C-alpha positions as semicolon CSV with decimal commas, in nm:
position;residue;x (nm);y (nm);z (nm)
1;X;-0,483;-0,748;2,018
2;X;-0,196;-0,882;1,808
3;X;0,000;-0,632;1,599
4;X;-0,051;-0,695;1,231
5;X;0,074;-0,534;0,913
6;X;-0,278;-0,407;0,848
7;X;-0,295;-0,242;1,191
8;X;0,047;-0,084;1,145
9;X;-0,044;0,048;0,800
10;X;-0,378;0,192;0,912
11;X;-0,253;0,344;1,239
12;X;0,052;0,498;1,072
13;X;-0,056;0,606;0,723
14;X;-0,436;0,650;0,717
15;X;-0,619;0,968;0,821
16;X;-0,741;0,942;1,181
17;X;-1,109;0,986;1,092
18;X;-1,095;0,692;0,847
19;X;-0,905;0,435;1,056
20;X;-1,182;0,256;1,250
21;X;-1,386;0,146;0,951
22;X;-1,082;0,027;0,756
23;X;-0,947;-0,160;1,061
24;X;-1,283;-0,333;1,101
25;X;-1,306;-0,427;0,734
26;X;-0,952;-0,562;0,701
27;X;-0,987;-0,754;1,026
28;X;-1,308;-0,926;0,915
29;X;-1,273;-1,217;0,672
30;X;-1,606;-1,147;0,500
31;X;-1,534;-0,774;0,460
32;X;-1,162;-0,781;0,380
33;X;-1,203;-0,784;0,002
34;X;-1,458;-0,500;0,014
35;X;-1,234;-0,294;0,243
36;X;-0,930;-0,338;0,018
37;X;-1,136;-0,269;-0,292
38;X;-1,282;0,049;-0,140
39;X;-0,933;0,158;-0,038
40;X;-0,819;0,110;-0,399
41;X;-1,084;0,347;-0,527
42;X;-1,023;0,611;-0,258
43;X;-0,658;0,574;-0,160
44;X;-0,570;0,940;-0,207
45;X;-0,862;1,046;0,017
46;X;-0,770;0,795;0,289
47;X;-0,393;0,843;0,308
48;X;-0,250;1,090;0,561
49;X;-0,094;1,360;0,340
50;X;0,171;1,430;0,605
51;X;0,312;1,080;0,549
52;X;0,337;1,101;0,169
53;X;0,704;1,140;0,074
54;X;0,672;1,090;-0,304
55;X;0,382;1,033;-0,539
56;X;0,308;1,009;-0,908
57;X;0,226;0,769;-1,187
58;X;0,597;0,737;-1,270
59;X;0,706;0,676;-0,910
60;X;0,900;0,354;-0,969
61;X;1,120;0,523;-1,232
62;X;1,220;0,829;-1,029
63;X;1,583;0,838;-0,909
64;X;1,491;0,933;-0,550
65;X;1,248;0,641;-0,530
66;X;1,506;0,400;-0,673
67;X;1,759;0,515;-0,411
68;X;1,497;0,459;-0,141
69;X;1,425;0,105;-0,258
70;X;1,793;0,017;-0,269
71;X;1,839;0,139;0,088
72;X;1,525;-0,041;0,214
73;X;1,527;-0,373;0,027
74;X;1,378;-0,566;0,318
75;X;1,111;-0,831;0,345
76;X;0,768;-0,672;0,308
77;X;0,408;-0,789;0,327
78;X;0,162;-0,719;0,051
79;X;-0,207;-0,636;0,080
80;X;-0,427;-0,651;-0,227
81;X;-0,785;-0,734;-0,327
82;X;-0,623;-0,983;-0,564
83;X;-0,613;-1,314;-0,370
84;X;-0,301;-1,422;-0,562
85;X;-0,109;-1,125;-0,420
86;X;-0,274;-1,068;-0,080
87;X;-0,067;-1,155;0,229
88;X;0,242;-1,252;0,028
89;X;0,583;-1,163;0,169
90;X;0,886;-1,083;-0,044
91;X;1,180;-0,847;-0,082
92;X;1,081;-0,489;-0,159
93;X;1,228;-0,480;-0,510
94;X;1,043;-0,802;-0,603
95;X;0,720;-0,666;-0,454
96;X;0,746;-0,350;-0,663
97;X;0,802;-0,550;-0,982
98;X;0,501;-0,770;-0,906
99;X;0,282;-0,473;-0,811
100;X;0,359;-0,309;-1,144
101;X;0,232;-0,620;-1,326
102;X;-0,094;-0,666;-1,134
103;X;-0,415;-0,503;-1,251
104;X;-0,543;-0,431;-0,903
105;X;-0,422;-0,210;-0,623
106;X;-0,128;-0,322;-0,412
107;X;-0,010;-0,202;-0,071
108;X;0,349;-0,292;0,015
109;X;0,426;-0,262;0,387
110;X;0,781;-0,241;0,520
111;X;0,917;-0,178;0,869
112;X;0,892;0,203;0,854
113;X;0,727;0,272;0,520
114;X;0,450;0,174;0,281
115;X;0,411;0,194;-0,093
116;X;0,066;0,214;-0,249
117;X;-0,003;0,128;-0,611
118;X;-0,356;0,243;-0,686
119;X;-0,590;0,083;-0,928
120;X;-0,489;0,131;-1,293
121;X;-0,718;0,381;-1,461
122;X;-0,721;0,564;-1,792
123;X;-0,447;0,824;-1,774
124;X;-0,223;0,642;-1,527
125;X;-0,204;0,483;-1,188
126;X;-0,165;0,668;-0,859
127;X;0,139;0,558;-0,661
128;X;0,255;0,678;-0,320
129;X;0,563;0,630;-0,104
130;X;0,474;0,685;0,262
131;X;0,713;0,704;0,554
132;X;0,684;0,739;0,929
């Protein structure tokens, strides 16, 4: 099986007991949207807490996150239920700016990290920086 960004993200940052279903959904054209949408609603429950480095609604404004992004401004792939954003590749700083503007969840996948912007809800938006 070919290594994909989805496989890397799931095998590295998702809880072991939740990986198979998410792998199946993201790997199936007809189920991809539903899998990404479900992830958006349950991201905190699905993410491996041992891989979460930083989290919070204000993540992109925190000095330690800004330092991280400056040190890791590499080409990333984006996963999102929004078809205009899904499977796009761009530099990390551009991906973060775009993710902040979209009204759906966004997963930014780098070489050794991932950033999750949850779905915007009343009271804020969950955001996570994950690292191997």
